[in-house]
N, C-alpha and C positions, 0 to 999 in steps of 0.2 A: 591460294592464300586468300584471294577475293572472295570466294564461296565461302570460307570459313566466317569471314568477316559479314556476308550477307546473312548467314545463318545465325550467327552471332546477335547481330543487330535486330534481326527478326525475333529471336529468342527474348532478348532484352525488352522489346517494345511489348511483346505478348505478356511479360512478367510485369511491367509497368501498368498495363491497362488492368491486368487481373488485380493488381494491388488496389489501384484507384477505386474499382469496383468494389472490391472486398471492404476497403476501408469506408466507404460510403453509405453501403448496405448495412452494415453492423450498427445494432442500436446502440445508443449513447452509453448505456450501461457496460457495454464491452469494450470501452476504449480505456485505455490507462496513460497516465501522466496528464496529457492535455487533453483539451475538448476535441470534438469530433471534427469541427471545421479545420482545426490547426493540423489535425493528422491527415486530412485530405491534402492542405496546402503542402505539408512536407512532402507526402509521395508524389504529388504534381511537380513541385520544385526541382526535387531531387529524385529523378528517374528511378534508378535502380538501387541507391543507396536508400532512398526514402522508403521504397518497398521492403527492403531487407529490414530497416528500422522498425517499419510497421509490424511485420511477423515476428520479429525478435522481442522488441520493447512494448509495442503500443497495444496488442490484439491480446485481450484477455481470454482465457480458455473458459469453456463453461464449467460453473462449479469452482472456478478459483477465487479465492478471498481476495478482497479489497486490498487490505493492508495487514501487515503483522501485527498481532496483539502486543502491546508493549507492557501491559501491567496485568495481574489477574483480575483486577476489578473491571477490566474491559473485556473480559471473557464472559459471556453469557452462560457456558456451560459450568464455569466455576462458580459463579454467582447461585447458580441453581443449585449447587452442591453443598452450599453453606446454610446451616440451618440458623436460625435467628437466635436462638438461645447460645449457640456455638459463637456466634459473632458478639452478642453481649457479654460473654465470659471473658473472651480475649480482650475487649474493650476495658473491662472492669480490672482485669490483671494489668494491663498496660497503665492504666491510671492511678493504680495501686504503686507500681514501680516508679512512675514519675513523681508521685507525691512522695514515696521514700528517697529519692534524689534530691527533691528540692528540701526535705528536711535535714539532709546531710550537709547540703552547701548553705544553708541558713545559719549563721551564727546569731549569738546574741547581737541584737541591733545596738549600736553605738550611736548616739547622737551628740553632735558637738554643742 
């Protein structure tokens, strides 16, 4: 049992050191969530749990996008695919629909 604890402690220490080094040498653009310094503090102050958090949550993989796109106008590929005349036609159609709705709701003005 003592040997198992010694080996487990040694493996935990090696994982902890590896996590600290990996977190410290990664460029700041590869850190998710909080800044690089905060990740290093998390890994140092929470030895095994901090390392697990770093590899699961904090470390961005190469080519991984920073954040999900929430709207089509945030996507450069979508914007490149829209022609200017197509966008102008959509805007004109929406303005016409809005004007028609305004005309429906506007009745004769009555002044007291």
